[in-house]
N, C-alpha and C positions, 0 to 999 in steps of 0.2 A: 912551180905550178901557180898559175894566176887564179884566185878564188875570189868569188863573187858572193857577197851576203845577200840573202833573200828575206831577212827578217825584218827589215824595216823600209816601207815603202815611203817616200814622201808624200804628203798630202798637197796636191796642186790644186789650188783654188781655180775656179771657172772664170777666170778673168785674163785679159789680154789689152795690149795696147790697140789692137785693131779691132776691139769690140765697140760697138755704139754704147752710150751711157745707159739706154734701157737694158741692153743686153749685160752690160756689167752689173748693173743693179739687180738683176735677176740672177745672175751667176753667184754674187756674193750671197743673195738670200738662200741659194742651195748649198752654199759651200761652208761646211764647218771650220772653225779656226783650225789652223795648222797644229798638229802635235808638236812640241818641242820636248826633246829628251831632258831638259832642264826642269821640266814640270814633273817629273818622275818623283813620288814622295821620298823614296829612300836616299838619294843623294841630297835632298834637302834637309832632312834630318840629320845626316851625318855632317853636313857643313854648319848647321845651325848650333851643334854642340862640338867643341873641340875636346882634345883629350885634357888639356889644362882645367876645363870647367868640370871635368868627370871626377878630379881629385878629391879626397875628403877633406882637405883644407879650405878648398874653395866652397864646399857646401856648408862648413860650419863656422867659417870666420865671419865677423861683424866689423861693419865700418866703425873705426874708433871715433869719428865724429857724429856718429848716430846716437840719440838719446838711449837706445838699448845698452850701448856700452856701459853706461854709467849705472843702469840699473842692476842691482845685486840679484843673483838667481837663488829663488826660494828653495828650501830643502824639499817641501810639500807642493807638488804642481797642483793647479787647479784643474777642475775637470775638463774643461776645454782643451787646455794645452796637453793633457795626458793623452786624451783621444787624438791629438793632432801630432802628438810625439814631437813637441818642440819644447824649447826652454821657457819656463815660466819666470818672468823677470818682474818684481813689484819695486817701485821706487819708494824712497823713504817718506814716511807718513802718507802713504796710498794704500788703499784696501783692495784695489783693482788692478789686477795685472795688466801689462801694456798690450798684451795679445786681445784680452777681452776689452779693454778700453777702445782699442783701434777697430774691433768689430762691431762696437756698439752692443755687447751683451752682457749679462749679468755673470760675475765671477764667483762660481760656486765651488764648493769642496765636499758635495754630499754623496757623490758616487763611491761605493764601497770599493776597497782596494782589496786585491788578491795577494794572499801571503805567497812569498817566493818559496821556491823549492817544490818537490813532489807533493802531491796531494796525499792527504792522510787516509791511509786505506782502512783504519778502523773506523772512521766516520762514513765513509761511502758504503753503500749497500753491497750486496754480493754481486759478482758479476753474472751476467746472465749466460746460462750453460747450453741454451738451444735458441737459435734464431726461429721467428715466425716464418710460417710458410707464405706469407705474404709480402714479406720483405725482398726488395730486389735491388736494382741500381739505384743510386740516390736521385737519379733524374728520371727514373722510369714512372709510368704511371701507377704502378703497383705500391709506390711509396708515398702516394699524395694522398691527403685527407679528403674526403668527398667535400666538394663545394669550395676547395682552396684553390686559389689561383697558383698555376706552375710557376709563375714568376718569383714565388718566394716572399711576396710582399703581405701576405696574410689575408687579402682581400678576397672576397667570394669570387669564385670565376663565373664569368657570364654564360650564359647556355648559348647553344648555336643558333636558336631562333631569336634571341634577343641580338646577337651581334649581327646577324644578316637584316634584321628589321632595322637596325640603324643606318644599313646601306641604302635599302630601298624596298618596295613591295617586293612580295615573293614572285609574282607574275614576271616582273621585269628582270629578275634575277634568273630565274628560268629561262627567260627568252634569251639572255645573254649567254647562259650555258649553251643553248640549242645553237645559238650562232657560232659559239666556239667549235662545237663538234661538227658542223655543218661545213663551215669554210676553213678553219684554222687547224683542225685536228690532222687532216692528212698531211700538213707538213711538220707536225710535232705530235706523233701518236703516242704520247706519254701517259694519257688518261684513257679510262674506258667508260662510256657513257651510261650503260646499264649500270655498272658498278658504282659511279660516282651518284648516280640519282637514288640508287638502293640506299646507300649511306647518308645521303642528304635526308631521306624521307624516314630513317630508323632511328630508333632511340639509342643506339650504340653509340653514336656520334654526337649525342647531344652536348655532353661537356668536353669534346674534344676540340682544344683550341687550335691545334695545328691544322685541323681537317677544316675548321671556320676559316683559317687564313688562306689554305688552298683554294676554297671557293671563291674567296675574295680576290685572291690573286689571279684567278682565271678570268673574273669580270675585268680586273684591270688591265690584262694583256689583251684582252678581246676589245676593249674600248680603244686602246693605243694601236690596235691593228686595224679594226675595221672603223676608221675615223669618220668616215662619211655616214655609214649607217649608224652608228652610235650617236652621232651628233645629231640625227633625225628621230630615232626609234626611241633611245633611253637618254634624253639629256640631263635627267636629275639624276643620274649615276655617273660621276666623273673619274678620272683617274686619281686625281688628288685626293677624293674622298675614300677611294679604296686603300691608298697607301696611309692615309691618315689613321683610318680604324685599324690596320695592321700594325702601325707603329706606336699609336697611343694607346692601344690595348695589349701591347708586349705580346701578341700571340705567337710570335716566333722567337721569344727570349726565353733562354734558359729551358729549352725544350730538348728531349732525348731525339737522337737522329734516327730520322725515318724516312721512307721515301716520299711521303706527303711533305715532310720537311724540305727536303731537296727541290721538289717540284716546285713548291711554293715561292722559294728563293729564287729559282731559275725564271718563274713568272716575273717576280718582282723586278729583277734585274731586266728582262726584256722590256718591260713596261717602262721603267725609269729610264733606260736608254734612249727610248723613242722620244720622250718628253724632255730629258735634260741633257742627253749627248753622251757620248763614251767617256768623257773625261769626268763625269760626276762620281762622286765618293759613293753615293747610294748604290749606284749601280755596280760599281767596282766591288763593294762590300758584299752585295747580294750574291754576284756570280761566284766570288770567291766563297762564300758559305755554302752555295750548292756544289761547287767542285770538292771541297773538303767533306762534305757529307757524302757524296757518292764514292770518293775515294775511300772512306773509312767503311761504307757499306760493302763495297766490292772486296776490301782486304780482310774485314773482321766479322762481318755480319752476313756473308753471303750464303751460309748454309741455312741460316734462321729465316731466310725470306721464302714465302709462297712462291710457288712456281710462275704464278702470273706477275707478281711482284718482281721476280727475278728478270723476267722479259721486259718489263717496263724500264727497269733499272739499266738494261744493256741499252735501250734507246735514248733514255736520258743521257748516260755516258757520251756516246756519240754526238749527242747536241751539244753538250759542252765542250768536246772536243773541236767540234766545227766552229764554235764560239772562240775557242782559243786561237785556231789557225785564222779566223777572221780578224781579230785583233792584232794579230802578228802582221797580217797583210796590211793593216791599216797603219802600221808604224807604232804599235803599241805592244811590245814582246813581253810585259810585266806579267801577264797571265800564264804562270807556269802548271799547267794542268797535265803532269807527267804521267803517262800510263803507268800502272804498278806491275804491268808484265808486258814485254815487248812482243809476244806471240798473242794478237789481238784477235785472230780469227774465232776463238771460243766466244769472244764478246759480241759476234754479229747477231743482231736481231734475227729470229726465226720468222720465216715467210708464212705467217699465220694472219687470219682474219681477227676481228674484234669478237666474233662469236666463237671463234676457236681459243680465244685467250682465256675466257671465262665459260666453258661448256655447261657448268652445272648451275649458272645463274638464269632463273626463269624470268619470263616477263610478267609484268603486271601493270595495272592502270597507272602507277606512277613512274615504271620503268618499261615503257614498250620498246621493242626492238625497231631498227632502223633497217632500210635497204642497204644502207652504209656499211653494216656490220659485216656483210658479205663480201665486201669488195677488198681487195689486196693493196694496201698502201704501203707496206715494208719493202718491197722491191724498189720502189721509187726511193725510199730512205737509204737503202744499201747502194743504189747507184751514186747518190749525193755523197755518201761517205767516200766512194771510191774516187770521186772528182777531188775532194778535199785531201786525201791520202797522196795525190800526184805532188803536192805542195812538200809533204814531208819527205817522199822519195827523191824528190828534185834536189832538197838540201843535202841529202846523202850523196847523190850523185856527184854535187858539186867539189866533194872531198877528193875525187880521184878522175874527175872528167873535166874537159875543157868547156867553157860556157856554151858555145856553140851546139856542142854535142849533148850538153845538159838540157838545152832549149828544145832539141830535135826529140829527146826521149820523153820530155815532159808533154810536148804537143801531141806525140804519137800516142801517150797513154790516154789523154783526155780523148781524142779522136775514137781509140778503141771503145772508150766506155760510152760515147754517144752512139758509135755504131751498133753496140749490142744492148740499147736499151728494150726493155719490154715493149710490145707493139703499143700498148695504150700511151706509152710516154715518148715515143718517137715524134720527131718534127716533120710535118707534112707540107709546110708552108701554106700557100693559100689553097691546097687541094683538100676536098671534102673527103670526111671519111665515115664509114657505115662498118658498125654502129658508132655514134659519136662517143668520145670518151667522156667519162664522168667528170663532175667538176673538180673533184680532188685531184685526178689525174692530170687535169690541165695546169692546176697550180703547181704541183710537183714538176711538170715538164717545164714550165717557165723558170722555176728554181734553179733546176738542174743546168738548163741552158744558160742562163744569165751567170751563175758561179762559174760554169766552164769558160765562159767569154772574159770574165773577170780575172780569172786565173791565167789566161792567155796572155791578157793585157799585161798583168803583173811580170809574168816571165819575159815578155818582150821588151819592157821598160827596164828591168834589171839586167838582162843578158844580152841584150841587142841582137839585131838579126837583119841578114840581107837574103833570108830566104824568099823565094817567089811566092806569091800569095799569103804573106803573113806579114801585116802590117797594123798599125792602129787604125788606119782608114777601113781595111777589110773588116775589122772587129766592130767597128762603130756601125758599118753598114749591116752586119749580121744582127746588131742589137736593135737597129731601126727596123729591121724585116720582122723580128718578133714583135715589137710594139705595134707594128701597124696589122698583122693579121691576128690577133687575139684581142678579145673584149678587155677594156680597162680594169673591170672588176677582177679578173684573174690576177693581175698584177697587184692590186690592191690588197688582196688577202696575203700575199707575201710580205707585206709589211715594210717597216723602215729599211730593213737589210738590204732589199732590192733597190731602194732608192740610193743607197750609199755604193753599192755595186756599180749603177749605171753612172752616177756621177764620178767616180774613180775612173771608169772606162773613158768617159768624156774628157775627163782632165787630161789622162795621157794621150787621147788624140789631139787635143788643143796644143800640148807641149810639141807634138810632133808637126802640127800645122804652123807653129809659130817659127819654126825653122826653115821654111819654104818661103821662096820668093812671091810676093804679093802681086796681085793682077792675073788677068788671063781667065779663060773660060774654066778651065779646070781648077783653078784656085777658088773661083767663086762657087763652083758646084761643092767642092770639099768644105768651104766655109759655111754652105748652107746647111750642111750636116751639123753643125754646132747649133742653129736655131732650133733644129728639130729635136735635138736632145735635151735642150733647155725647155722647150715646150712641153716635152714629155715629163721631165720632172717637176714642172710647174702643175701639171695634171695630176701627177701621183702623190707628190708630198703635200697633201692637203691638210692645212692647218687651220681647224675651226676656231672662230673668234668667239670668246664668250658672249660678246655683245651684239653678235650678228642678229639681224632681224629675223627674216624667213629663214628656217633651215634648209640648207642644200638638199636637193633631192637625193635620195639614195641610189647608188649605181650598182648595188649587189645584188645579184641574180639571187631570188627566191626560189630555187629549184626545189 
């Protein structure tokens, strides 16, 4: 039986011999460097250290020609050598050991030595017979002293107001949060607006470092997603500034695992990936922290979570699952976010609105209710989950089906999902609809459609097909149809992931086009699609220059 692997799709740059120099320059600007499996961290580490280098003799042997070989080892090591756990060698007529002399530090013997053997029980005080009620897990907030940083360095913890003040004025931060919930929240409904603002204005979160990191991470991912609007509306708050405050303040270091902790790392990973690309270590580390935290919460702390947090945890779980599948499609299968249970239906998010998520949360002047609180966004999230699950189901089909049969089943599953979308998420082309879909449903519809077309392109590229009506040309025509009938701001709120998917669809189409004979009317029409896709990528992948003069007008609607 012939098996075809679906896990690694090669990244094909948008360039070809028959492109003009301008097209080639534009395509290179929109195509990230191809991923090489040799760039994986694990093979590099394994090849850098051989088994012979790990033997005890290789770690302790000294070159006979080195000066350290002639220096005798002292019976009493200095303070520095003891702390470094290395041999202390002092040459004749010398008072400073070679280690301290090489490092340029003073050689002291002032640190007290601990006697070997078990401690003297008579000297020690009686053991406590009862634990205090306030003690808990070593990393939990109950074990921290008031005003002490949770990082363990002994420095006073900064308050939430001071941390956010270092980011920017409070009115700009609130505007950033409003933009997140207005434009991006329908695509990633893992936060609750009233709940977040209530915590932001209450004294309960005044010394919560993780919550401060969560708020800043929302600002960072909003800036990286709404790049045109952020460039105009709040240029003083930048992505680099947000990440710098989180990292230099150690806001997410040595912290107990919580839902806020996982969401903050997820936002950091999303923002860093837009700025530095998928191969960046900070993005990889951040998404791994989020995945590990969610796994732990689901396996060991699920019963301790309040009902609203359990629901938001489910949503975050599936967002991370879709991140993993997306990385696998991009040729980076090293993100192993294995579900802890094969029966995943119990993790499906419930179809409830934000007002139903926190029904006891009353509105106030600081936390007013929004009309969007009554809109159902979870059906769109579940439909997107179904689209991504076709990738996992197709990998199982390949174990016992032929590639062509696997392709038919995959395309049929995707089409069934699109045919059964809720009415507000269905594609109507250029036809008008009454009532008009809300902004969030438009963004969800674009995300579902482009993701489905991206998976079709991947299946077709890996499995091949002679089926009528299924070619890369048909897929690229569908993409251009969507791009032409919806306003650009709807695509921009989907962020960088949409650009990556369209780029890969265009790359697969360009690969198919390069195999055709040049010339003729049909070839010129097909080649014109390349220019249209490149122009769409140029408009969507907006990269504001820090030295630009007049800010570019915002194209995000303010509904």
